[in-house]
C-alpha positions in Angstrom: -87.5 -32.3 -44.5 -89.6 -35.5 -45.0 -91.1 -37.4 -42.0 -88.6 -40.2 -42.8 -85.8 -37.6 -42.3 -85.1 -37.6 -46.2 -84.3 -34.4 -47.7 -86.6 -33.1 -50.5 -84.5 -33.1 -53.6 -86.7 -31.0 -55.8 -89.9 -30.8 -57.6 -90.5 -33.8 -59.9 -87.3 -35.4 -58.8 -86.8 -38.9 -57.3 -84.1 -39.5 -54.7 -82.7 -43.1 -55.4 -80.3 -42.7 -52.7 -82.9 -43.5 -49.7 -84.5 -46.8 -49.7 -88.0 -46.5 -48.2 -90.3 -49.4 -48.9 -93.8 -48.1 -49.7 -96.1 -50.8 -50.4 -99.5 -50.8 -48.8 -99.9 -53.8 -46.6 -96.3 -54.8 -46.8 -96.4 -56.2 -43.0 -99.3 -58.6 -44.0 -97.6 -59.6 -47.4 -94.4 -60.2 -45.1 -96.3 -62.4 -42.7 -97.8 -64.5 -45.5 -94.4 -64.8 -47.4 -92.0 -65.7 -44.5 -93.7 -69.1 -43.7 -93.9 -69.9 -47.5 -90.0 -69.2 -47.8 -89.3 -71.2 -44.6 -91.2 -74.3 -45.9 -90.3 -74.0 -49.5 -87.3 -76.3 -49.9 -83.6 -75.8 -49.1 -83.5 -72.5 -46.8 -79.9 -73.0 -46.2 -79.4 -72.5 -50.1 -81.4 -69.5 -50.1 -79.2 -68.2 -47.1 -75.9 -68.5 -49.2 -74.6 -66.2 -52.2 -76.4 -67.4 -55.4 -74.6 -68.0 -58.7 -74.5 -64.9 -60.9 -76.9 -65.9 -63.3 -79.5 -67.2 -60.3 -81.3 -70.2 -60.2 -83.6 -71.0 -63.2 -86.5 -71.3 -60.8 -86.1 -68.0 -59.6 -86.1 -66.5 -63.2 -88.8 -68.5 -64.0 -90.9 -66.9 -61.4 -89.9 -63.3 -62.1 -91.0 -64.0 -65.8 -94.5 -65.2 -64.8 -94.8 -62.3 -62.6 -94.1 -60.0 -65.6 -96.3 -61.8 -67.9 -99.4 -61.3 -65.5 -98.5 -57.6 -66.0 -98.5 -57.7 -69.6 -94.4 -57.9 -70.1 -93.7 -61.0 -72.0 -90.2 -62.4 -71.7 -88.6 -66.0 -71.1 -86.9 -67.0 -68.1 -83.4 -67.5 -69.7 -82.6 -63.8 -70.6 -83.5 -61.9 -67.4 -81.0 -61.0 -64.9 -81.5 -60.7 -61.2 -79.3 -58.2 -59.5 -78.8 -57.6 -55.8 -80.2 -53.9 -55.6 -81.8 -51.2 -57.4 -78.6 -49.3 -58.3 -76.7 -52.1 -59.9 -79.9 -52.9 -61.9 -80.2 -49.3 -63.0 -76.5 -49.4 -63.8 -77.0 -52.6 -66.1 -80.0 -51.1 -67.7 -78.2 -47.8 -68.7 -75.2 -49.8 -69.7 -77.3 -52.3 -72.0 -79.1 -49.6 -73.9 
Protein backbone atom coordinates (compact mmCIF):
# COMPACT_ATOMS: atom_id res chain seq x y z
CA UNK A 1 0.00 0.00 0.00
CA UNK A 2 1.21 3.51 -0.83
CA UNK A 3 1.77 6.08 1.99
CA UNK A 4 -1.46 7.82 0.90
CA UNK A 5 -3.48 4.65 1.51
CA UNK A 6 -3.90 4.06 -2.22
CA UNK A 7 -3.63 0.48 -3.43
CA UNK A 8 -0.95 -0.21 -6.02
CA UNK A 9 -2.86 -1.21 -9.17
CA UNK A 10 0.00 -2.75 -11.09
CA UNK A 11 3.26 -1.99 -12.81
CA UNK A 12 2.93 0.78 -15.43
CA UNK A 13 -0.74 1.34 -14.49
CA UNK A 14 -2.35 4.60 -13.48
CA UNK A 15 -5.28 4.52 -11.06
CA UNK A 16 -7.58 7.44 -11.92
CA UNK A 17 -9.89 6.63 -8.99
CA UNK A 18 -7.68 8.42 -6.47
CA UNK A 19 -7.31 12.19 -6.70
CA UNK A 20 -3.96 13.13 -5.17
CA UNK A 21 -2.53 16.57 -6.03
CA UNK A 22 1.14 16.23 -6.76
CA UNK A 23 2.45 19.67 -7.70
CA UNK A 24 5.60 20.73 -5.92
CA UNK A 25 4.98 24.06 -4.21
CA UNK A 26 1.21 23.71 -4.52
CA UNK A 27 0.57 25.38 -1.16
CA UNK A 28 2.59 28.43 -2.24
CA UNK A 29 0.68 28.60 -5.54
CA UNK A 30 -2.59 28.48 -3.62
CA UNK A 31 -1.45 31.28 -1.27
CA UNK A 32 -0.77 33.43 -4.33
CA UNK A 33 -3.94 32.46 -6.23
CA UNK A 34 -6.56 32.87 -3.50
CA UNK A 35 -6.12 36.64 -3.04
CA UNK A 36 -6.05 37.02 -6.85
CA UNK A 37 -9.37 35.19 -7.16
CA UNK A 38 -10.89 37.04 -4.20
CA UNK A 39 -10.15 40.44 -5.75
CA UNK A 40 -10.71 39.59 -9.41
CA UNK A 41 -14.30 40.77 -9.75
CA UNK A 42 -17.64 39.16 -9.13
CA UNK A 43 -16.71 36.48 -6.59
CA UNK A 44 -20.39 35.61 -6.04
CA UNK A 45 -20.67 34.64 -9.71
CA UNK A 46 -17.70 32.27 -9.35
CA UNK A 47 -19.42 30.51 -6.45
CA UNK A 48 -22.52 29.66 -8.52
CA UNK A 49 -22.86 26.98 -11.17
CA UNK A 50 -21.49 28.24 -14.44
CA UNK A 51 -23.13 27.86 -17.86
CA UNK A 52 -22.30 24.61 -19.65
CA UNK A 53 -20.15 26.41 -22.23
CA UNK A 54 -18.46 28.36 -19.40
CA UNK A 55 -17.46 31.97 -19.57
CA UNK A 56 -15.50 33.20 -22.60
CA UNK A 57 -12.82 34.77 -20.37
CA UNK A 58 -12.23 31.35 -18.72
CA UNK A 59 -11.92 29.63 -22.09
CA UNK A 60 -9.59 32.39 -23.32
CA UNK A 61 -7.36 31.94 -20.24
CA UNK A 62 -7.13 28.22 -20.93
CA UNK A 63 -6.25 28.86 -24.58
CA UNK A 64 -3.45 31.28 -23.51
CA UNK A 65 -2.15 28.73 -20.99
CA UNK A 66 -2.03 26.00 -23.66
CA UNK A 67 -0.41 28.31 -26.26
CA UNK A 68 2.44 29.00 -23.82
CA UNK A 69 2.98 25.25 -23.80
CA UNK A 70 2.99 24.94 -27.60
CA UNK A 71 -0.63 23.86 -28.10
CA UNK A 72 -2.36 26.26 -30.48
CA UNK A 73 -6.11 26.65 -30.10
CA UNK A 74 -8.78 29.32 -30.00
CA UNK A 75 -10.91 30.06 -26.96
CA UNK A 76 -14.14 29.20 -28.76
CA UNK A 77 -13.96 25.42 -29.28
CA UNK A 78 -12.46 24.39 -25.94
CA UNK A 79 -14.65 22.67 -23.38
CA UNK A 80 -14.30 22.96 -19.60
CA UNK A 81 -15.54 20.04 -17.51
CA UNK A 82 -15.89 19.72 -13.74
CA UNK A 83 -13.53 16.79 -13.18
CA UNK A 84 -10.99 14.53 -14.86
CA UNK A 85 -13.28 11.56 -15.43
CA UNK A 86 -15.95 13.53 -17.35
CA UNK A 87 -13.13 15.14 -19.34
CA UNK A 88 -11.66 11.78 -20.25
CA UNK A 89 -15.14 10.51 -21.19
CA UNK A 90 -15.76 13.47 -23.50
CA UNK A 91 -12.31 13.05 -25.04
CA UNK A 92 -12.81 9.37 -25.75
CA UNK A 93 -16.34 9.88 -27.09
CA UNK A 94 -15.14 12.65 -29.41
CA UNK A 95 -12.49 10.57 -31.13
